[in-house]
Structures are given as C-alpha cells and as structure tokens.
C-alpha positions in Angstrom: 102.3 5.3 -15.2 105.5 5.7 -13.2 105.3 7.2 -9.7 107.1 10.4 -10.8 104.7 10.9 -13.7 101.7 10.2 -11.5 102.9 12.7 -8.9 103.3 15.3 -11.6 99.7 14.8 -12.8 98.4 15.0 -9.3 100.3 18.3 -8.7 99.1 19.7 -12.0 95.4 18.8 -11.2 95.3 19.7 -7.5 97.9 22.5 -7.5 101.2 22.6 -5.6 99.9 25.1 -3.0 96.7 23.0 -2.4 98.7 19.8 -2.2 101.0 21.4 0.4 98.1 22.6 2.5 96.5 19.1 2.5 99.7 17.4 3.3 100.6 19.8 6.2 97.1 19.6 7.7 97.1 15.8 7.4 100.4 15.5 9.1 99.3 17.8 11.9 96.2 15.7 12.4 98.1 12.4 12.2 100.7 13.5 14.8 98.0 14.8 17.3 96.0 11.6 16.8 98.8 9.1 17.2 100.3 10.8 20.2 96.9 10.6 22.0 95.0 8.0 20.1 93.8 6.1 23.2 91.7 9.1 24.2 90.1 9.8 20.9 86.6 8.6 20.1 85.1 8.1 16.7 81.6 9.5 16.3 80.4 9.1 12.8 82.8 11.0 10.5 84.3 12.9 13.5 87.3 12.2 15.7 86.7 13.7 19.1 88.9 14.1 22.2 87.2 15.0 25.4 89.1 16.4 28.4 88.5 17.8 31.8 91.4 20.2 31.4 90.4 23.8 31.4 87.3 23.2 33.5 88.9 24.6 36.7 89.8 27.8 34.8 86.2 28.0 33.5 84.7 27.4 37.0 86.9 30.0 38.7 86.4 32.7 36.1 82.6 32.1 35.8 82.3 32.4 39.6 84.6 35.5 39.8 83.0 37.4 36.9 79.5 35.9 37.0 77.6 39.2 36.4 79.8 40.0 33.4 79.2 36.6 31.7 75.5 36.7 32.4 75.4 40.2 30.8 77.5 39.1 27.9 75.2 36.2 27.2 72.1 38.4 27.4 73.8 40.9 25.0 74.4 38.0 22.6 70.7 37.2 22.7 69.9 40.8 21.5 72.4 40.5 18.7 71.0 37.1 17.8 67.3 37.7 18.1 66.8 41.5 18.4 63.7 42.7 20.2 62.2 39.3 20.1 65.1 38.0 22.2 64.7 40.9 24.7 61.1 40.0 25.1 61.9 36.4 26.1 64.8 37.5 28.3 62.7 39.7 30.5 59.2 38.2 30.2 58.4 38.9 33.9 60.3 42.2 34.3 58.8 45.0 32.3 61.3 47.5 33.7 64.4 45.6 32.5 62.6 44.8 29.2 62.0 48.5 28.5 65.5 49.4 29.5 67.0 46.7 27.3 64.7 47.7 24.4 65.8 51.4 24.6 69.5 50.5 24.8 69.2 48.0 22.0 67.3 50.4 19.8 69.8 53.2 20.5 72.7 50.9 19.5 71.0 50.0 16.2 70.3 53.7 15.5 74.0 54.6 16.0 75.0 51.6 13.8 72.7 52.8 11.1 74.1 56.4 11.3 77.7 55.1 11.1 76.8 52.9 8.1 75.0 55.8 6.3 78.1 58.0 6.9 80.5 55.5 5.4 78.2 54.2 2.7 77.2 57.8 1.7 74.2 56.6 -0.3 72.5 53.8 1.7 69.9 51.9 -0.3 66.4 50.5 0.6 68.2 47.1 1.1 70.4 48.6 3.9 67.3 50.0 5.7 65.5 46.6 5.4 68.6 44.8 6.9 68.8 47.2 9.8 65.1 47.1 10.6 65.2 43.3 10.4 68.2 43.2 12.7 66.4 45.6 15.2 63.3 43.4 15.3 64.8 39.9 14.9 68.6 40.2 15.3 71.3 38.7 13.1 69.3 35.4 12.7 66.6 37.3 10.8 68.9 39.7 9.0 71.0 36.8 7.7 67.9 35.2 6.3 66.9 38.4 4.5 70.5 38.7 3.2 70.4 35.1 1.7 67.0 35.8 0.1 68.2 39.1 -1.3 71.3 37.4 -2.8 69.3 34.7 -4.5 66.9 37.3 -6.0 69.8 39.5 -7.2 71.5 36.4 -8.7 68.4 35.5 -10.7 67.9 39.1 -12.0 71.5 39.9 -12.6 73.3 36.6 -13.4 76.2 38.3 -15.2 77.4 40.0 -12.1 76.6 37.3 -9.5 79.3 36.5 -6.9 79.2 33.7 -4.4 77.8 35.0 -1.1 78.3 31.7 0.9 81.5 29.7 0.6 83.6 27.2 2.6 86.6 28.9 4.2 89.6 26.6 3.4 93.3 27.0 2.6 92.6 25.7 -1.0 92.6 27.6 -4.3 89.9 26.5 -6.7 87.5 28.1 -9.2 85.3 25.1 -9.5 84.1 24.8 -5.9 82.4 27.3 -3.6 85.6 27.8 -1.5 87.0 31.0 -0.1 90.7 30.8 -0.1 92.7 31.7 3.0 96.5 31.1 3.1 97.4 28.1 5.3 99.3 29.8 8.2 96.5 32.5 8.6 93.8 29.8 8.3 95.2 27.6 11.0 95.7 30.5 13.5 92.3 32.0 12.6 90.3 28.8 12.9 92.0 27.8 16.2 91.2 31.3 17.6 87.6 31.2 16.4 87.0 27.7 17.9 88.7 28.6 21.3 86.8 31.9 21.9 83.5 30.4 20.7 83.5 27.3 22.8 85.0 28.9 26.0 82.2 31.5 25.8 79.5 28.8 25.7 81.2 27.1 28.7 81.7 30.4 30.7 78.1 31.6 30.3 76.8 28.1 31.1 78.7 28.0 34.4 77.7 31.6 35.2 74.1 30.3 35.1 75.2 27.4 37.4 74.9 24.9 34.5 77.6 22.2 34.9 80.1 21.8 32.0 81.0 18.1 31.7 84.0 18.4 29.4 85.8 20.5 26.8 87.3 19.0 23.7 88.7 19.2 20.3 88.7 16.9 17.2 88.7 16.7 13.5 86.3 16.5 10.6 88.7 15.1 7.9 91.6 17.6 8.2 89.4 20.4 9.6 89.9 21.1 13.3 86.9 21.3 15.6 86.3 22.4 19.2 83.4 21.9 21.6 82.1 22.4 25.1 79.6 20.0 26.7 77.2 21.5 29.2 75.1 19.1 31.2 72.2 18.5 28.7 69.7 17.6 31.5 70.5 20.8 33.4 70.4 22.9 30.2 67.0 21.4 29.2 65.5 22.2 32.7 66.8 25.8 32.6 64.5 28.7 31.8 64.4 30.1 28.3 66.6 33.1 29.2 69.4 30.9 30.4 69.2 28.6 27.3 69.2 31.5 24.9 72.1 33.2 26.6 74.2 30.0 26.6 73.5 29.4 22.9 74.1 33.0 21.9 77.4 33.3 23.8 79.5 31.6 21.1 78.7 33.8 18.2 78.7 36.8 20.5 82.3 36.1 21.4 83.2 35.8 17.7 81.6 39.2 17.0 83.3 40.7 20.1 86.7 39.5 19.2 86.2 40.6 15.6 85.7 44.1 17.0 88.8 43.8 19.2 90.9 42.6 16.3 89.6 45.4 14.1 90.7 48.0 16.7 94.1 46.4 16.8 94.2 46.4 13.0 93.5 50.1 12.9 96.1 50.8 15.5 98.7 48.7 13.7 97.8 50.4 10.5 98.9 53.7 11.9 102.3 52.2 12.8 102.6 50.6 9.3 101.9 54.0 7.8 105.0 55.4 9.6 107.2 52.5 8.5 106.1 51.8 4.9 105.1 53.8 1.9 103.2 52.7 -1.3 105.2 52.4 -4.5 102.7 51.1 -7.0 99.5 49.1 -7.3 99.7 45.3 -7.5 97.0 43.3 -9.3 96.7 39.5 -9.1 94.5 38.8 -12.1 93.0 40.3 -15.3 89.2 40.7 -15.9 88.0 39.0 -19.0 86.1 40.8 -21.8 88.2 43.9 -21.5 90.4 45.6 -24.1 93.5 45.2 -21.9 93.0 41.5 -21.2 95.0 40.2 -24.2 97.7 42.9 -23.9 98.9 43.3 -20.3 100.6 40.6 -18.1 98.5 38.1 -16.1 99.7 39.9 -12.9 102.1 42.7 -12.0 102.6 46.2 -10.5 101.1 49.2 -12.2 103.3 52.3 -11.6 102.2 54.9 -14.1 99.3 55.9 -16.5 100.4 58.1 -19.4 103.6 58.9 -17.5 101.7 60.0 -14.4 103.0 58.1 -11.4 100.6 55.6 -9.7 101.9 55.1 -6.2 98.6 53.8 -4.6 95.1 52.8 -5.3 93.9 56.3 -4.4 96.2 57.6 -7.2 94.7 55.1 -9.6 91.2 56.2 -8.8 92.0 59.9 -9.1 93.6 59.4 -12.5 90.8 57.2 -13.8 88.2 59.8 -12.8 89.8 62.1 -15.4 89.6 59.6 -18.2 86.8 58.1 -20.3 85.8 54.7 -21.7 87.4 53.8 -25.1 90.2 56.2 -24.5 93.7 54.9 -25.3 96.3 55.1 -22.5 99.8 53.9 -21.8 100.2 51.7 -18.8 103.5 51.1 -17.1 103.5 47.6 -15.7 106.5 45.8 -14.3 108.7 48.6 -15.8 107.2 48.0 -19.4 104.8 50.2 -21.3 101.6 48.8 -22.7 99.2 50.8 -25.0 95.6 49.7 -24.3 92.1 51.1 -24.7 90.0 51.6 -21.6 86.8 49.5 -21.2 83.5 50.5 -19.6 83.1 50.0 -15.9 80.6 47.0 -15.3 78.9 49.0 -12.5 78.8 52.3 -14.4 79.2 52.4 -18.1 80.1 56.1 -18.1 83.3 55.4 -16.1 86.5 53.9 -17.5 87.8 50.4 -16.5 91.2 48.9 -17.1 90.4 45.3 -16.1 92.7 44.7 -13.2 91.6 42.5 -10.3 92.8 41.8 -6.8 94.2 45.3 -6.3 96.5 46.2 -3.4 99.1 48.8 -2.7 102.7 47.6 -3.2 104.5 48.6 0.0 108.2 49.4 0.5 110.1 50.2 3.7 110.9 53.9 4.1 114.6 54.8 3.8 114.9 56.2 7.4 113.5 53.0 8.8 115.6 50.8 6.6 118.7 52.6 7.7 117.7 52.0 11.4 116.5 48.4 11.5 117.1 47.0 8.0 114.6 46.0 5.4 113.4 42.6 6.6 112.4 43.2 10.2 109.6 45.7 9.4 107.7 43.1 7.3 106.7 41.4 10.5 104.2 44.2 10.9 102.7 43.5 7.5 102.2 39.8 8.4 100.6 40.8 11.6 98.2 43.1 9.8 97.3 40.4 7.4 96.7 38.0 10.3 94.5 40.6 12.1 92.6 41.2 8.8 91.8 37.5 8.6 90.9 37.3 12.3 88.4 40.1 11.8 86.9 38.8 8.6 86.6 35.1 9.7 85.3 35.8 13.2 82.7 38.1 11.8 81.7 35.8 9.0 81.6 32.6 11.0 79.9 34.3 14.0 77.1 35.5 11.7 76.8 32.2 9.7 76.4 30.3 13.0 73.3 32.4 13.8 71.4 31.1 10.7 68.1 29.5 11.9 69.2 26.0 11.0 70.0 23.3 13.6 72.5 22.3 14.9 73.7 25.9 14.5 73.2 28.1 17.5 70.8 30.3 15.6 68.6 27.3 14.9 68.7 26.1 18.5 67.7 29.6 19.7 64.8 30.1 17.3 63.6 26.6 18.1 63.4 27.5 21.8 61.6 30.7 21.1 59.1 29.0 18.8 58.5 26.2 21.3 57.7 28.8 24.0 55.3 30.5 21.7 53.9 27.1 20.6 54.9 27.7 17.0 56.9 24.5 16.4 55.5 24.0 12.8 56.4 27.6 12.0 60.0 27.0 13.1 60.2 23.9 10.9 59.1 25.9 7.9 61.6 28.7 8.6 64.4 26.2 9.1 63.6 24.5 5.7 63.3 27.9 4.0 66.7 28.9 5.4 68.3 25.6 4.4 67.0 26.0 0.8 68.3 29.6 0.7 71.7 28.5 2.0 72.0 25.7 -0.6 70.9 28.1 -3.4 73.5 30.7 -2.3 76.2 28.0 -2.6 75.2 26.3 -5.9 73.3 29.0 -7.8 76.4 31.2 -8.7 78.1 28.0 -10.0 75.1 27.1 -12.1 74.7 30.6 -13.5 78.5 30.8 -14.2 78.3 27.5 -16.1 75.2 28.6 -18.1 76.8 32.0 -18.9 80.0 30.3 -20.1 77.9 28.0 -22.3 76.1 31.1 -23.7 72.7 29.7 -22.5 71.9 32.9 -20.6 
C-alpha cells in the first residue's frame, strides 16, 4: 500500500480530529522532553521530572497562612470521610469534635435542602447518598453511587449509560472515553494537576512535613504532576496530619470547581446581555424514533408547526402541548420535514422527537454587533465553555480520586483509618469491592450495549 493510501486508511479508522489530538499531544511531550531530557527519569511506564522550583513559594505561603491551610486540610477530611473523619481528627478533643460535627451536619442539611429545591422530587437514592456522605464522606458516597449504577444497569440494560469513563480529547463510541475538545482538555488537566499537587504540598508544609520536590511528567501523552512530601516524616506524623495531607488534593479540586462555577454564573449574565438564542442545535439523532430516517444527522431546529423555536425552553414548552404519534412539521436548517413524534423513553405519555446533544444556537445582539463587531463577543462563549469544563472535570476527578482504592487519596485515607481501628482485613475487602465496582462501571455498559445490539437481551 502506498504511503498516501495508508495515511487515508489511518485517518478513516482513527478519525481526523483524534489523529490531530494525538499528534499535537505527542509533539508537546516530545518538545518538553528533548529540551530537558537530562533531568527526566524513567520509572516504569512513566517519565518524571523532579524539581526544587516552587518549594520556596510553598514554604513561604505555608508559613504565612499556616492556620488556613491546616483548616483547609481538616475540611477536606470531612468532605472525604464525613463524621468518621471528624472522629479521627479530634480523638482527644471532645469540644472540637462536637463543634466540627455540628458544623458538618449543618452543611450537609443545607446541601440536602438545596438539592431538594432544584431536584423538586428527590428520590430514596438521593437521601441514601446524602446520609452516606454525612456519615462517611465522598469516599463512602462514591462507593454507593458505583453500586447503584451497577444494579441499575442490570435491571434496566436498555437505558444504561457509562458512569465511569476516561477523560480524553478522543472521540470514540467503542471505548469508555468521555470526549473533551483538545484545547479545553489541556487547560483543564493542567489546572487540575497544579491545584491538586500544590494543595498536598502546602498542607504538608503547614504541618511541618518537609516537601522534597515538586514535579511533572507523562504517562504516554497524558501529563502528570506530583508533590513529594518526606515519606519518613509523613509516616511518623499523627493520623490527623496524614489524613489532612491526603485530603487536601481532592479538596482543592472541589474548592476550585465551586470558584469556577461562580465565575461561570457571573459570566453567564454577561453573555445574556451580549447574545440571544436563535434556534436549538442538535448534534445527533436518537435511533428507533420515527424522525430518525427523515431529519438530517445534525442541524438547527427553528420551528415546529410554524411556531418559532428560539431556545430549548421554547422547545420544551411546545412539546408539552403535543402528544406521542402526533404528526408535526419541523423546520431544520431552513427546510421543512414532516415527522411523527415518538414516545419519550423516560415517560411514554410524553412526546419525543429524537434529537440529541441539544444546545441553544446563539447570535450576537444587533446593538452589540454595531458597537464591537461580531467576532469579539465570541471570546465570552469560549471562556464560558472553558469554565464549564473546569467545573465538570475538577468536580469529577476530585470525587474519583476519593474512591477507597490505593494509590488514590481516598484509598490511602481509608487505609490509615482502618489501621488505627485495627481493621486492616476489612479495608482490603472494601478496596477489592470498590475495584470490582469500578471495573464493572467501565465495562458493563459496553457489554450490555453489545448484547442489546446482538438482540441477546
């Protein structure tokens, strides 16, 4: 096969966008490595670069804001291990333990009220998650979540969706990969790594535990970051210090997810003054619907039966007045398509067109366009998308890192707690159970999807 023909086959199989992502990431890694290759060390499949740079900053800030970082680490222990964590933080101080328990319980109660308000109809599952979080933190709640998803998948295989996926700038339907566009992925991963590892280092120094080095590296083309506290000092430290150092990384990801969310809300108000919706975009069609073979693969819906559809809210309001099996005229990309509405998979009494990946199509308002032009305002949209990914990925990776599996921080924390309670065997059972649940959440949806496609289930 000629080189041009081989390249065409590769592009067709891998995908042009995926190939671009792999090439760009490989070039970035290659340039960084070759510019500093003498200082990289190979450890198994990892390429790591240790450095003393940044340690002066960590030492100064940990000394200056010692009380804040100690509090931050302790707060992370509550988020990670709930009341169990509080018990081990203040084993010898009943007053502080009671105060922390009351504040932690109040926080969970407020969180539950907010969730109930926005959810409108919280289920038994929501209450189980919150009670579990209150008693055992995110580490325990994440375990219940994984178990619940496996049970749901087994009883409702037709509607199963992957609950655990690798976050990569790659588009694929065959692997458990959650796609994030390359520019957003690079910025988000670097942000997550920096805030996570600096938090570990700052809390360690606040507890007078030496940080030997900071560093970065690569696993294949995936960037990594790490902080290296003195292992001997960390081992000799009390359990409260160990737990707070381990908890600091994920706590920082959750904290920054909240900060980025506030910025996202603030920027959203600005975007609302600059842009206006002008239709509903969809990126794919849902199979087994009447519209599937009629409408385009993707497009912009602007009207139903002549009634304008400017936003997703308009679409919902119009569909509420229609019924399944009713024939309607959809205006998509300026063309009319006569289709019959299907039944909603979640509620058979509601109509369903079969459009997926919905989002509002935005256009610049005329007064803004006249003032600054049409291109400049789109920077706000890109910033909003970046903030959206920063919120989602900081939250997701922060929670995933608290699963009770070593070498994740959640596993290291639970191991310390179980050692203190002389329940090492119990920890090993929990860890194996968590690992099995994690694997099932990754592969079970793929297996059920294959069996469903083969008409075996």
